[in-house]
N, C-alpha and C positions, 0 to 999 in steps of 0.2 A: 188882149190875149184870151183866146177861148179856153174854157176849162175842160172841154171835151171836143174830140174830133170824131166824126162819123164817116167811115168809108162805105160807099155803096159798092158791093162786089157782084160782078156778073160773070157768067161763063163766057169765054171768048169764042168767037166763031172759028178761030184757028187752034182751039184747044187751050186748056188752062183757064186762068181767071184774070180779069181786069178789075182794078179798084180805083175809085176816084172819090174826092171829097167835094161835094157841091159847095160853091162859094169860094173855093180856094183852088189854086193851080197845083194841086197835089194829086199825082197819079202814080200807079205802079201796076205791074203784072207779074204773074208767076205761074208755074205749072200745077201747083197744089195749093189747097187752102192754107195749110201750115206755112208754106213758103210765102204766100201772099201776106199772111199775118206778120211775118218777120220783115218783109219788104215794106209794109205799111209803117211799121215803127221806124224803120230807117228813113223813109220818105219824110215823115213828120220831123225827125231830128235834123234832116237837111234843110227843111223849110223854115223852121223857127230857131231863133237864138236860144241858148240854154236857159236863160232866165224867163223866156216866154213859152216854154214847152207846155202843151196841154197836160193836165193831170191824167186824163183818160183817153184811150184810143179804142174805139169800138168799130167792129165790122158788121155790116148787115148784108146777108146774101140775098140778092134779088133774083128771082126766077120768073121767067115768062111762062104764063099759064096757057 
């Protein structure tokens, strides 16, 4: 069980944001950063059993330069 999950968040070409966790099949998307944060927590809860939930969920916004 991981102690921490890190989502990489990118702006979607269709608008809004897409978030994914490298190494896991956990993905989500939303229109705003606040909404993607809530959706990320929900996605982690759906992916792990209650006793295996990571302690920390972090989001890292990735912007193309």
